C-alpha positions in Angstrom: -17.1 -15.1 -17.4 -15.9 -16.0 -14.0 -14.3 -19.4 -14.8 -10.7 -19.6 -16.1 -7.7 -21.9 -16.4 -4.3 -20.3 -15.9 -1.6 -22.7 -17.3 2.1 -23.0 -16.9 2.9 -20.2 -14.5 5.1 -20.1 -11.4 2.5 -20.3 -8.7 3.6 -18.6 -5.5 1.1 -18.8 -2.6 2.9 -17.9 0.7 -0.3 -18.8 2.8 0.2 -22.4 1.7 4.0 -22.3 1.3 3.6 -23.1 -2.4 6.2 -22.2 -5.0 6.1 -24.3 -8.1 5.1 -24.5 -11.8 1.4 -25.3 -11.8 -2.0 -24.6 -13.3 -4.7 -22.7 -11.5 -8.4 -23.7 -12.2 -11.0 -21.1 -11.4 -14.7 -22.2 -11.5 -17.6 -19.8 -10.7 -15.4 -17.2 -9.1 -13.7 -19.6 -6.7 -10.3 -21.4 -6.8 -11.2 -24.9 -7.8 -7.7 -26.5 -7.9 -4.0 -25.8 -8.1 -1.8 -28.5 -9.7 0.0 -29.8 -12.7 -1.7 -30.4 -16.0 -5.2 -29.5 -14.9 -8.0 -29.7 -17.4 -11.0 -27.4 -17.5 -14.6 -28.1 -18.4 -15.7 -27.3 -22.0 -16.1 -23.6 -22.6 -13.8 -22.5 -19.9 -11.2 -20.1 -21.3 -7.4 -20.5 -20.8 -4.7 -18.0 -20.0 -1.1 -19.0 -20.8 0.9 -17.8 -17.8 4.2 -19.4 -18.9 7.1 -17.3 -17.8 4.9 -15.4 -15.4 4.3 -15.5 -11.7 0.8 -16.4 -10.5 0.0 -15.2 -7.0 -3.0 -14.5 -4.8 -4.5 -11.2 -5.6 -2.4 -8.4 -4.2 -3.9 -6.3 -1.4 -3.0 -2.6 -0.8 -4.3 -1.8 2.7 -3.6 1.9 2.5 -5.2 4.0 -0.3 -7.0 7.3 -0.6 -9.8 7.3 -3.2 -11.1 10.7 -2.1 -14.8 9.7 -2.4 -17.0 11.3 -1.1 -16.2 14.9 -1.4 -12.9 15.2 -3.3 -13.6 13.4 -6.5 -11.7 15.9 -8.7 -8.6 14.2 -7.3 -9.8 10.5 -7.5 -13.0 8.5 -7.2 -13.7 4.8 -6.7 -14.0 4.2 -10.5 -10.6 5.7 -11.3 -8.9 4.5 -8.2 -9.9 0.9 -8.6 -8.9 1.1 -12.3 -5.5 2.2 -11.2 -5.4 -0.6 -8.6 -6.2 -3.1 -11.3 -3.4 -1.8 -13.6 -1.0 -2.1 -10.7 -2.0 -5.8 -10.1 -4.1 -5.2 -7.0 -7.4 -7.1 -6.5 -8.2 -5.5 -3.1 -7.7 -2.1 -1.6 -8.5 -0.6 1.7 -9.7 3.0 1.7 -8.8 5.6 4.4 -11.5 7.7 6.1 -10.1 11.2 5.6 -12.8 12.1 3.0 -15.3 14.9 3.0 -17.2 14.2 5.1 -15.0 11.8 7.0 -16.0 8.1 7.2 -17.2 8.3 10.8 -20.7 6.9 10.6 -22.6 4.0 9.1 -24.3 6.1 6.5 -21.0 7.1 4.8 -19.8 3.5 4.9 -22.9 2.4 3.2 -22.5 5.0 0.5 -19.0 3.9 -0.3 -20.0 0.2 -0.3 -22.8 1.1 -2.8 -20.4 3.1 -5.1 -17.8 0.4 -4.9 -20.3 -2.3 -5.9 -21.5 -0.3 -8.8 -18.3 1.3 -10.1 -15.3 -0.5 -8.7 -13.4 -3.1 -10.7 -11.6 -4.5 -7.6 -12.6 -5.3 -4.1 -12.9 -2.2 -1.9 -12.7 -2.4 1.9 -13.3 0.5 4.1 -11.7 1.9 7.3 -13.7 4.0 9.8 -12.5 7.0 11.7 -11.2 6.7 15.2 -12.7 10.1 16.1 -15.6 12.1 14.9 -14.6 14.2 11.9 -11.1 12.8 12.4 -10.7 15.8 14.7 -9.1 13.8 17.6 -11.6 15.1 20.2 -14.4 12.6 20.5 -14.6 8.9 19.7 -16.5 7.9 16.6 -19.2 5.2 17.0 -16.8 2.3 16.7 -19.4 -0.4 17.3 -21.7 1.1 14.6 -18.8 1.3 12.2 -18.0 -2.3 12.8 -21.6 -3.3 12.2 -21.6 -1.3 9.0 -18.6 -3.3 7.7 -15.4 -1.4 8.3 -12.3 -3.6 8.6 -10.2 -1.3 10.8 -10.3 2.2 12.4 -7.8 5.0 11.8 -7.6 8.8 11.6 -5.1 8.5 8.8 -4.1 11.9 7.5 -4.3 13.0 11.1 -3.0 11.5 14.4 -4.9 11.3 17.7 -2.9 13.4 20.1 -4.9 12.8 23.2 -3.4 9.6 24.7 -6.4 8.8 26.8 -8.7 9.1 23.8 -6.4 6.7 21.9 -6.5 4.3 24.8 -10.3 4.2 24.9 -10.3 3.7 21.1 -8.0 0.7 21.5 -10.2 -0.8 24.2 -13.3 -0.5 22.1 -11.5 -1.8 19.0 -10.4 -4.9 20.9 -14.0 -5.5 22.0 -15.0 -5.5 18.3 -11.9 -7.3 17.0 -10.9 -4.3 14.9 -7.2 -3.4 14.4 -6.3 0.2 15.0 -4.2 1.8 12.3 -2.3 4.9 13.3 -0.7 7.7 11.3 2.3 8.4 13.7 2.8 12.1 14.0 3.4 14.1 17.2 2.2 17.6 16.2 4.1 19.3 19.0 7.4 18.0 17.6 6.5 18.2 13.9 4.8 21.6 14.1 4.7 23.1 10.6 7.6 21.0 9.1 7.4 20.2 5.4 10.4 17.9 4.9 12.8 15.8 7.0 14.8 17.9 9.5 18.4 17.5 8.6 21.1 18.7 6.2 18.9 19.2 3.2 16.2 21.1 5.0 18.8 23.5 6.3 20.4 23.8 2.9 17.1 24.4 1.1 15.7 26.7 3.8 12.6 24.5 4.4 11.0 23.9 7.8 12.2 20.6 9.2 10.1 17.6 10.3 12.2 15.6 12.8 12.1 11.8 12.8 11.3 11.9 16.5 7.9 13.3 15.6 7.1 9.8 14.2 9.1 7.8 16.7 7.3 9.4 19.7 3.9 8.1 18.6 5.3 4.7 17.6 6.5 4.4 21.2 3.1 5.6 22.5 1.4 2.9 20.4 3.6 0.2 21.7 2.8 1.1 25.3 -1.0 1.2 24.5 -0.8 -2.1 22.7 0.8 -3.6 25.9 -1.7 -1.9 28.1 -4.9 -2.8 26.2 -4.0 -5.9 24.2 -5.4 -4.2 21.0 -3.8 -4.8 17.6 -2.2 -1.5 16.7 -0.7 -1.1 13.2 1.8 1.8 12.5 1.2 3.3 9.1 3.9 4.3 6.5 7.0 4.0 8.7 9.8 6.2 7.6 12.3 6.5 10.4 15.1 4.3 11.7 14.1 4.8 15.3 10.5 3.6 14.5 11.9 0.3 13.0 14.1 -0.2 16.1 11.2 0.4 18.5 8.9 -1.9 16.5 11.6 -4.7 16.4 12.1 -4.6 20.1 8.4 -4.6 20.9 7.7 -7.5 18.6 10.4 -9.6 20.3 8.5 -9.1 23.5 5.3 -10.3 21.9 3.5 -6.9 21.7 0.5 -6.9 19.3 2.1 -4.2 17.2 2.8 -4.2 13.4 4.0 -1.8 10.7 4.0 -1.1 7.0 6.3 0.6 4.5 5.8 2.4 1.2 8.1 2.1 -1.8 8.9 5.8 -1.8 10.4 5.6 1.6 12.7 2.7 0.8 13.6 4.0 -2.7 14.1 7.7 -2.2 15.8 10.0 0.3 15.4 13.6 1.3 18.1 14.5 -1.3 15.4 14.2 -3.9 13.9 17.5 -2.8 17.3 19.1 -3.6 17.0 17.8 -7.2 19.8 15.2 -6.7 20.1 12.5 -9.4 21.8 10.1 -7.0 19.4 7.5 -5.8 20.6 4.1 -4.9 19.4 0.5 -5.2 19.8 -1.7 -2.1 22.9 -3.2 -3.6 24.6 0.2 -3.5 24.5 0.9 -7.2 23.2 4.3 -8.4 19.5 3.9 -9.4 20.2 6.6 -12.0 22.3 4.2 -14.0 20.0 1.2 -13.6 19.7 -0.8 -16.8 22.1 1.6 -18.4 19.5 4.3 -18.6 19.6 7.8 -17.1 16.7 8.9 -15.0 15.0 12.3 -15.5 16.7 15.3 -13.8 14.5 16.9 -11.2 14.6 20.5 -10.1 14.9 21.6 -6.5 11.7 21.9 -4.5 9.8 19.5 -6.7 6.5 19.0 -4.8 6.2 15.5 -6.2 8.7 14.6 -3.5 6.6 16.1 -0.7 4.8 13.4 1.3 3.7 12.6 4.8 5.8 11.3 6.5 8.6 12.9 4.5 11.5 11.3 2.7 14.3 10.8 5.1 18.0 10.1 5.1 19.9 7.2 3.6 20.3 5.8 7.1 16.5 5.8 7.6 16.0 4.3 4.2 18.5 1.5 5.0 16.7 0.8 8.3 13.3 0.4 6.5 15.0 -2.0 4.1 16.5 -4.0 7.0 13.1 -4.0 8.7 11.5 -5.4 5.7 14.2 -8.0 5.3 14.1 -9.3 8.9 10.3 -9.3 9.1 10.0 -6.4 11.5 7.9 -4.7 8.9 5.4 -7.2 7.6 3.3 -5.3 5.1 3.9 -3.2 1.9 1.5 -0.6 0.6 1.3 2.5 -1.5 -0.4 5.3 0.6 -1.8 6.2 -2.8 -2.7 9.9 -2.2 -3.9 11.7 -5.4 -4.0 15.5 -5.8 -5.0 17.8 -8.6 -2.2 19.3 -10.7 -2.9 22.8 -9.6 -2.6 21.9 -6.0 0.9 20.6 -6.5 2.0 23.4 -8.8 2.7 25.8 -6.0 5.6 26.6 -3.7 6.9 23.6 -1.7 5.6 25.1 1.6 2.0 25.3 0.3 1.7 22.1 -1.7 -0.3 19.2 -0.1 1.5 16.1 1.1 1.1 12.9 -0.9 1.8 11.0 -4.1 0.1 8.3 -6.2 1.6 4.9 -6.2 -0.7 2.0 -7.0 0.6 1.5 -10.5 4.3 1.5 -9.7 4.6 0.0 -6.2 4.9 -3.6 -7.4 7.8 -2.8 -9.7 9.5 -0.6 -7.1 9.2 -3.4 -4.5 10.6 -5.9 -6.9 13.5 -3.6 -7.8 14.4 -2.6 -4.3 13.7 -5.9 -2.4 13.7 -8.9 -4.7 16.1 -8.1 -7.6 18.6 -6.9 -5.1 18.2 -10.1 -3.1 17.1 -8.4 0.1 14.1 -10.8 0.4 12.7 -13.7 -1.6 9.9 -13.2 -4.2 7.6 -15.3 -1.9 8.4 -13.0 1.0 7.5 -9.9 -1.0 4.3 -11.5 -2.2 3.4 -12.4 1.4 3.7 -8.7 2.4 1.1 -7.9 -0.2 -1.2 -10.8 0.4 -1.5 -13.1 3.4 0.0 -10.6 5.8 -2.4 -7.7 5.3 -5.3 -10.3 5.0 -4.4 -11.6 8.5 -4.1 -8.2 10.0 -7.5 -7.1 8.8 -9.2 -10.5 9.2 -10.0 -10.7 5.4 -10.8 -13.9 3.7 -8.3 -13.1 1.0 -4.6 -13.5 0.2 -4.6 -17.2 -0.7 -5.1 -19.7 -3.6 -6.6 -22.4 -1.4 -9.4 -24.4 -2.9 -12.7 -22.6 -2.3 -11.1 -19.2 -1.8 -12.3 -16.2 -3.8 -10.6 -16.3 -7.2 -8.6 -13.1 -6.8 -5.4 -13.7 -8.7 -2.5 -11.5 -9.9 -0.3 -12.5 -12.8 2.9 -10.6 -13.3 6.3 -10.8 -15.0 9.1 -9.8 -12.5 11.6 -9.2 -15.4 9.6 -7.0 -17.8 11.2 -3.5 -18.2 8.9 -0.5 -18.8 8.7 3.2 -18.3 5.9 4.7 -16.2 4.2 7.6 -18.0 1.3 10.0 -17.0 -0.5 9.1 -20.2 -0.7 5.4 -19.3 -2.0 6.0 -15.8 -5.6 5.3 -14.9 -5.6 7.6 -12.0 -7.2 11.0 -12.2 -4.2 12.6 -10.6 -0.6 12.6 -11.9 1.4 13.5 -8.8 3.8 10.7 -9.1 7.6 11.2 -8.9 8.3 7.9 -10.7 7.0 9.0 -14.1 9.9 8.6 -16.5 11.7 5.9 -14.4 12.7 2.7 -16.1 11.1 0.1 -14.0 11.5 -3.7 -13.8 8.5 -5.9 -13.1 5.0 -5.4 -14.4 1.5 -6.9 -13.9 0.2 -8.9 -16.8 -3.4 -9.6 -15.6 -5.5 -8.8 -12.6 -8.4 -11.3 -11.9 -11.1 -10.5 -9.4 -13.6 -13.2 -8.5 -12.7 -15.1 -11.6 -13.2 -12.2 -13.9 -10.5 -10.3 -15.8 -10.4 -6.8 -14.2 -7.4 -5.7 -16.3 -4.9 -7.1 -18.8 -2.6 -5.4 -21.2 -1.7 -8.4 -23.3 -3.8 -11.5 -23.0 -6.3 -12.8 -25.4 -8.3 -15.9 -24.4 -8.7 -19.2 -26.2 -11.7 -21.5 -25.5 -10.7 -25.1 -24.6 
């Protein structure tokens, strides 16, 4: 079945500036029409979307599915299942696998696995450098021909500025955006959490915000020099937002993304603090009259790269999202095995999972607090990442692929490990009372996931 009629939902399509109650007709895997009181051919099933939001399929342009080579943590089958449960119809995989995605053969392998085992669209990024070692350029032209949508050494950062310049020049030739994990190793050294009050109080090695800001500044200069599209990944620092804002005002081809953990939590979480705040200043620990779990100090589920930073940095990320400086939302879904995280904070790997909770966290922190409109939030998950990566996605225009997300922004629920489709459970938001939940994820007209819907034949 790849034909479907969705009726009575609030249809929000930022690409077409549409926000109204309407029906969406899907025929043969494509959007056929959007309008009021549509009728479907005989045999086409209907989905009652009344009281729900119907949007273009959500896109997460920053996930780690660990295939090939690290499939004990995640693979394409489990990762795409988690994406579907989170309301995402398209994901973009990072290249820091084993081996790295630095050649056409590995790209072909992932395409084949995704075609056979994936339940959502899987797009692939190629490495900037061979082995993501930062020493020699990967064959960027060959990677483009193999089908990558961007290049990045995510998980690592190219430290050689001349190598990064050449990568930008090649990327521009092949119309590929360059996505960069912004981390100056000489400043960050062996830091494990944000350098500040809490790192000193906890006796943990500090990771200064300048370690990110230095590379953001570098990327702005290279974007001006080469004209390449450079995208700064998982921004966490106030200075990064300021630099990005100033550069965009000058017309520099630079962009950035933010993850929910960076605009929800602060470095106080590593100290076991219960005091987390919504954007309206109310304690998140008292949201909906419920008390959140109490965390212990040194909980490795709060260890991520870049690290959680101060309330000032968190506020700057929120302001950047509100004023359009940061155009894209994503999860940086980074699964790890339990035994890897169940060690001392210093030795645990960086990263958390996020595909299944990021929609709710974004709604809670950005929309329900009236920081941004619902349409603006949807744009940051649909048309904006599609434009950056030159994807024919992120819209409900007639003839477009029928990738659709249906969600209820008001549904309250509690995230639990048992309900997660991911192989890994390294998520600090388990036990949180969340507000906003996907109802159905439709990919190419087919139901990839739904928790509640049964279909009736017209």
